[in-house]
C-alpha positions as CSV (number, residue, x, y, z in Angstrom):
1,M,0.0,0.0,0.0
2,M,2.8,2.4,0.9
3,L,4.6,1.6,-2.3
4,K,1.4,2.4,-4.4
5,L,1.0,5.7,-2.5
6,C,4.6,6.7,-3.1
7,S,4.3,5.8,-6.8
8,L,1.1,8.0,-7.1
9,L,2.9,10.9,-5.4
10,C,5.9,10.6,-7.7
11,Y,3.5,10.4,-10.7
12,L,1.7,13.5,-9.6
13,L,5.0,15.4,-9.2
14,F,6.0,14.7,-12.7
15,L,2.6,15.4,-14.4
16,P,2.7,18.1,-17.1
17,S,2.3,21.6,-15.7
18,A,-1.2,21.9,-17.1
19,Y,-2.4,19.2,-14.7
20,G,-0.1,20.3,-11.9
21,V,-2.1,23.6,-11.5
22,L,-5.5,22.1,-11.4
23,N,-7.7,23.9,-9.0
24,E,-9.6,21.5,-6.7
25,S,-12.5,24.0,-6.5
26,N,-13.1,23.5,-10.3
27,K,-13.5,19.8,-9.9
28,A,-17.0,18.7,-10.7
29,D,-19.0,16.3,-8.6
30,E,-20.5,14.6,-11.7
31,I,-20.5,15.0,-15.4
32,N,-22.9,14.0,-18.2
33,V,-21.5,12.0,-21.1
34,Y,-23.4,11.6,-24.4
35,I,-22.7,8.2,-26.1
36,E,-23.9,6.7,-29.3
37,Q,-26.0,3.6,-29.6
38,N,-23.3,1.5,-31.3
39,L,-22.6,-1.6,-29.3
40,P,-20.2,-3.2,-28.4
41,Y,-18.5,0.2,-28.2
42,S,-21.2,2.1,-26.4
43,G,-24.9,2.1,-26.0
44,F,-27.9,1.1,-23.8
45,N,-29.4,-2.4,-23.3
46,R,-33.1,-3.1,-22.9
47,Q,-33.0,-2.1,-19.3
48,Q,-31.5,1.3,-20.5
49,K,-28.3,0.5,-18.7
50,A,-25.2,1.9,-20.4
51,Q,-22.6,-0.6,-21.5
52,G,-19.8,-1.2,-24.0
53,I,-16.1,-0.6,-24.3
54,F,-16.3,3.2,-24.0
55,V,-18.6,2.9,-21.0
56,D,-15.9,0.7,-19.4
57,Y,-13.4,3.5,-20.1
58,W,-15.6,6.1,-18.4
59,M,-16.2,3.9,-15.4
60,L,-12.5,3.4,-15.0
61,W,-12.0,7.1,-15.3
62,S,-14.7,7.7,-12.7
63,L,-12.9,5.4,-10.2
64,Q,-9.6,7.3,-10.7
65,S,-11.0,10.8,-10.7
66,G,-13.8,10.4,-8.1
67,I,-16.2,12.1,-10.4
68,T,-19.6,10.4,-11.0
69,V,-20.5,9.8,-14.7
70,N,-24.0,9.9,-16.0
71,F,-24.6,8.5,-19.5
72,L,-27.0,10.0,-22.0
73,P,-28.0,8.9,-25.5
74,Y,-26.6,10.8,-28.4
75,I,-28.7,10.7,-31.6
76,K,-26.6,12.3,-34.4
77,E,-27.4,15.8,-33.1
78,D,-25.4,19.1,-33.6
79,I,-22.9,18.8,-30.8
80,A,-22.6,22.6,-30.4
81,A,-26.3,22.9,-29.9
82,L,-26.4,19.8,-27.7
83,L,-23.6,21.0,-25.3
84,S,-24.5,24.7,-25.4
85,G,-25.1,26.1,-22.0
86,K,-24.9,22.7,-20.3
87,K,-22.1,22.7,-17.7
88,N,-20.1,19.6,-17.1
89,T,-21.6,17.9,-20.2
90,V,-19.5,16.3,-23.0
91,Y,-19.9,14.0,-26.0
92,S,-17.6,11.0,-26.3
93,G,-17.2,8.9,-29.4
94,L,-15.2,7.7,-32.4
95,G,-14.0,10.1,-35.1
96,K,-15.4,13.5,-35.9
97,P,-19.2,14.2,-36.1
98,S,-20.5,15.8,-39.3
99,K,-21.7,18.9,-37.5
100,I,-19.2,20.7,-35.3
101,S,-18.4,24.3,-34.7
102,A,-15.2,26.2,-33.8
103,N,-16.1,26.7,-30.2
104,I,-16.1,22.9,-29.6
105,K,-12.8,21.5,-28.4
106,K,-11.8,17.9,-29.1
107,S,-9.3,15.8,-27.1
108,P,-8.2,12.2,-27.8
109,L,-8.6,9.7,-24.9
110,F,-7.3,6.3,-26.2
111,S,-7.0,4.6,-29.6
112,I,-8.2,1.2,-31.0
113,S,-5.5,0.0,-33.4
114,S,-5.6,-2.9,-35.7
115,Q,-3.4,-5.1,-37.9
116,L,-4.2,-6.8,-41.2
117,Y,-3.0,-10.3,-41.7
118,F,-2.9,-11.8,-45.2
119,R,-1.2,-14.5,-47.4
120,P,1.9,-13.3,-49.3
121,T,0.0,-13.6,-52.6
122,R,-2.3,-10.8,-51.4
123,R,0.4,-8.4,-50.4
124,D,0.2,-6.0,-53.5
125,K,-3.6,-5.9,-53.4
126,I,-3.7,-5.2,-49.6
127,Q,-1.1,-2.4,-49.8
128,S,-2.9,-0.8,-52.8
129,S,-6.3,-0.9,-51.1
130,L,-5.0,1.3,-48.2
131,V,-4.3,4.2,-50.6
132,D,-6.4,3.5,-53.7
133,K,-10.1,3.6,-53.0
134,T,-10.8,1.7,-56.3
135,V,-9.1,-1.5,-55.1
136,L,-11.8,-3.6,-53.4
137,I,-10.9,-6.0,-50.6
138,T,-12.8,-8.1,-48.0
139,V,-11.5,-8.4,-44.5
140,G,-12.8,-10.6,-41.7
141,G,-12.7,-9.9,-38.0
142,L,-13.9,-11.0,-34.6
143,L,-15.1,-7.7,-33.1
144,P,-18.9,-7.3,-33.5
145,R,-20.2,-4.3,-35.5
146,S,-16.7,-3.3,-36.6
147,Q,-18.1,-2.2,-39.9
148,Q,-19.2,0.9,-38.1
149,L,-15.6,1.9,-37.2
150,S,-14.5,5.1,-39.0
151,Q,-11.7,3.2,-40.8
152,F,-14.4,1.2,-42.7
153,V,-17.0,3.9,-43.0
154,N,-14.4,6.2,-44.6
155,S,-13.0,3.4,-46.8
156,P,-15.9,2.1,-48.9
157,N,-13.5,-0.2,-50.8
158,I,-12.9,-2.2,-47.6
159,T,-15.8,-4.6,-46.8
160,Y,-15.8,-6.0,-43.3
161,R,-17.2,-9.4,-42.5
162,E,-17.8,-10.5,-38.9
163,Y,-16.8,-14.0,-37.8
164,S,-17.5,-15.9,-34.6
165,G,-14.1,-17.6,-34.4
166,L,-10.5,-17.4,-35.6
167,L,-10.7,-20.9,-37.0
168,E,-13.2,-19.9,-39.6
169,L,-11.2,-16.8,-40.5
170,L,-8.0,-18.8,-41.1
171,L,-9.9,-21.3,-43.2
172,D,-11.5,-18.7,-45.4
173,I,-8.1,-17.0,-45.9
174,Y,-6.5,-20.3,-46.9
175,F,-9.3,-21.0,-49.4
176,E,-9.0,-17.3,-50.6
177,K,-12.6,-16.4,-49.6
178,L,-11.1,-13.4,-47.7
179,D,-8.3,-11.1,-48.6
180,A,-7.2,-10.5,-45.0
181,L,-8.2,-10.7,-41.4
182,V,-8.1,-7.8,-39.0
183,L,-7.6,-7.9,-35.2
184,F,-8.3,-5.0,-32.9
185,S,-6.5,-4.0,-29.7
186,S,-6.1,-1.0,-27.5
187,H,-2.8,0.3,-26.5
188,Q,-0.3,-2.6,-26.2
189,V,3.1,-2.5,-24.4
190,H,4.0,-6.0,-25.6
191,Q,2.9,-8.0,-28.6
192,R,0.3,-10.5,-27.8
193,L,0.8,-14.2,-28.2
194,L,-1.9,-14.3,-30.8
195,D,-0.2,-11.6,-32.9
196,Q,3.1,-13.5,-32.7
197,F,1.4,-16.7,-33.8
198,L,-0.3,-15.1,-36.8
199,S,2.9,-13.2,-37.8
200,L,4.5,-16.6,-38.2
201,L,1.7,-17.8,-40.5
202,L,0.8,-14.7,-42.4
203,N,2.2,-11.4,-43.5
204,T,1.0,-8.3,-41.6
205,T,0.7,-4.6,-42.2
206,S,-0.7,-1.6,-40.3
207,S,-1.6,1.9,-41.5
208,P,-2.9,5.1,-39.9
209,I,-6.3,4.5,-41.5
210,L,-6.4,1.3,-39.3
211,T,-6.5,3.3,-36.1
212,N,-9.6,4.8,-34.4
213,E,-9.4,7.1,-31.5
214,L,-12.0,7.7,-28.7
215,F,-12.5,11.5,-28.4
216,V,-14.2,13.7,-26.0
217,Y,-15.9,16.9,-27.2
218,S,-16.7,19.9,-25.0
219,E,-17.3,23.6,-25.3
220,Q,-14.3,25.9,-24.9
221,Q,-15.8,27.4,-21.7
222,N,-15.5,23.9,-20.2
223,N,-11.7,23.8,-20.5
224,N,-11.4,23.0,-16.8
225,L,-13.6,20.0,-17.2
226,L,-11.4,18.7,-20.1
227,D,-8.3,19.2,-18.0
228,W,-9.8,17.1,-15.2
229,I,-10.8,14.4,-17.8
230,L,-7.2,14.2,-19.1
231,W,-5.8,14.3,-15.6
232,G,-7.9,11.3,-14.5
233,E,-6.9,9.4,-17.6
234,Q,-3.2,9.9,-17.0
235,V,-3.3,9.1,-13.3
236,G,-5.1,5.9,-13.9
237,N,-3.1,4.9,-17.0
238,I,-6.5,3.9,-18.4
239,P,-5.4,3.2,-22.1
240,N,-3.4,0.2,-20.8
241,K,-6.3,-1.0,-18.7
242,M,-8.7,-0.9,-21.7
243,T,-6.8,-3.8,-23.3
244,S,-8.6,-6.4,-21.2
245,A,-11.9,-4.7,-21.8
246,L,-11.4,-4.9,-25.6
247,E,-10.2,-8.5,-25.4
248,K,-13.3,-9.6,-23.6
249,V,-15.5,-8.6,-26.6
250,T,-13.6,-11.0,-28.9
251,N,-13.4,-14.1,-26.7
252,P,-13.4,-17.0,-27.4
253,I,-11.1,-16.1,-30.4
254,W,-10.7,-19.8,-31.3
255,G,-14.4,-20.5,-31.5
256,S,-16.5,-21.4,-34.5
257,S,-20.1,-20.8,-35.6
258,T,-22.9,-23.3,-34.9
259,D,-22.9,-24.6,-38.5
260,M,-19.1,-25.1,-38.6
261,A,-19.1,-26.7,-35.1
262,A,-21.7,-29.2,-36.3
263,R,-19.6,-30.1,-39.4
264,I,-16.5,-30.4,-37.2
265,M,-18.3,-32.7,-34.8
266,T,-19.6,-34.8,-37.6
267,I,-16.1,-35.3,-39.0
268,F,-14.7,-36.1,-35.7
269,S,-17.6,-38.5,-34.9
270,C,-16.9,-40.4,-38.2
271,I,-13.2,-40.6,-37.4
272,A,-14.0,-41.9,-33.9
273,L,-16.4,-44.5,-35.3
274,L,-13.9,-45.7,-37.8
275,F,-11.2,-45.9,-35.1
276,I,-13.6,-47.9,-32.9
277,Y,-14.5,-50.3,-35.8
278,I,-10.8,-50.9,-36.6
279,R,-10.1,-51.6,-32.9
280,V,-13.0,-54.1,-32.7
281,M,-12.0,-55.9,-35.9
282,R,-8.4,-56.2,-34.6
283,K,-9.6,-57.5,-31.3
284,K,-11.7,-60.2,-33.1
285,D,-8.7,-61.2,-35.3
286,K,-6.6,-61.5,-32.2
287,E,-9.2,-63.7,-30.5
288,F,-9.3,-66.1,-33.4
289,E,-5.5,-66.2,-33.6
290,N,-5.4,-67.1,-29.9
291,I,-7.9,-69.9,-30.4
292,F,-6.0,-71.4,-33.3
293,H,-2.6,-71.2,-31.5
294,S,-4.0,-72.7,-28.3
295,S,-5.4,-75.8,-30.1
296,P,-3.4,-79.0,-29.3
297,Y,-3.9,-80.2,-32.9
298,P,-2.2,-78.9,-36.0
299,L,-4.5,-76.9,-38.1
300,I,-3.6,-76.6,-41.8
301,I,-5.1,-75.7,-45.2
302,Y,-4.1,-77.3,-48.4
303,S,-4.2,-75.5,-51.7
304,L,-6.5,-76.9,-54.4
305,D,-3.6,-78.6,-56.2
306,G,-2.2,-80.0,-52.9
307,R,1.2,-78.5,-53.5
308,I,1.1,-75.6,-50.9
309,I,0.2,-75.9,-47.3
310,Y,-1.0,-72.9,-45.2
311,Y,-0.6,-73.5,-41.5
312,L,-3.0,-71.9,-39.1
313,N,-1.1,-72.5,-35.8
314,E,2.3,-73.3,-34.4
315,K,1.5,-77.0,-34.0
316,A,1.1,-77.3,-37.8
317,E,4.5,-75.6,-38.3
318,S,6.3,-78.1,-36.0
319,A,4.5,-81.1,-37.4
320,F,5.6,-80.7,-41.0
321,P,9.3,-80.6,-41.8
322,F,8.8,-79.1,-45.2
323,K,8.1,-75.5,-46.0
324,V,4.7,-74.1,-45.3
325,Y,3.1,-70.7,-45.8
326,N,1.2,-68.7,-43.4
């Protein structure tokens, strides 16, 4: 506990001057955050409870800053009109809304980055598609509703297809039904084991267009509120903590759809039945062999012309000095 307290004090001492001069009297007790209905990133369930990756972010921020967060639905409104005159109210979402005025300030909070994995034969096509909007590609991924990310909305030449498991993704890439697969992650200090594994199998590339940032928008007059928001994020090191929240959305990554699982189970069942059948037949052959060898009498079979003798047990072999065949 003492070590954590010392670490926090040291971190506060080395914070940028903008956060070092924050006035405690300007700290809000609570703030209202407008979020879009765009799950799994943000939205409300049937019980009107806010949930999603961005809601997880704000809940972490609330724990670090001690400021209560209230979530409100944002329905593609003019942010300037929405936030005008509303103290301690912000909009938080991906990208830049279509309507925004000069008196609205935008600050990035954390980013969702991604990597494209593809077979070497697709390299030229993938690289071209990132800069040339006429080159059409199809990418598959595990993160639900990812087609609504700005990187796909602003790139009409990239079609996103959602998959329920990585196994199906890899199979479709192998059979060239997909050009690439895309995996999403928040800020990473170390490369994940999954990334290392896929890098061994496939080529990979990243691009600025494959990054989406979560922003917060507020009126200029609420600069103090923005300072507190950024302060709470830095103290809690929230971008790193969002990694686990993002990974929860894509688990289990090795899963498969119901149809594919049924096909896999059918194949494995047939293999299992064949294995059992072979074992049973071998066991029967072994039983017959044991019966023949345990007989006290020589058991032999003559060929039709009487020239060749086939012995069935060891007694027959010892009884005849001439060559026999088994």
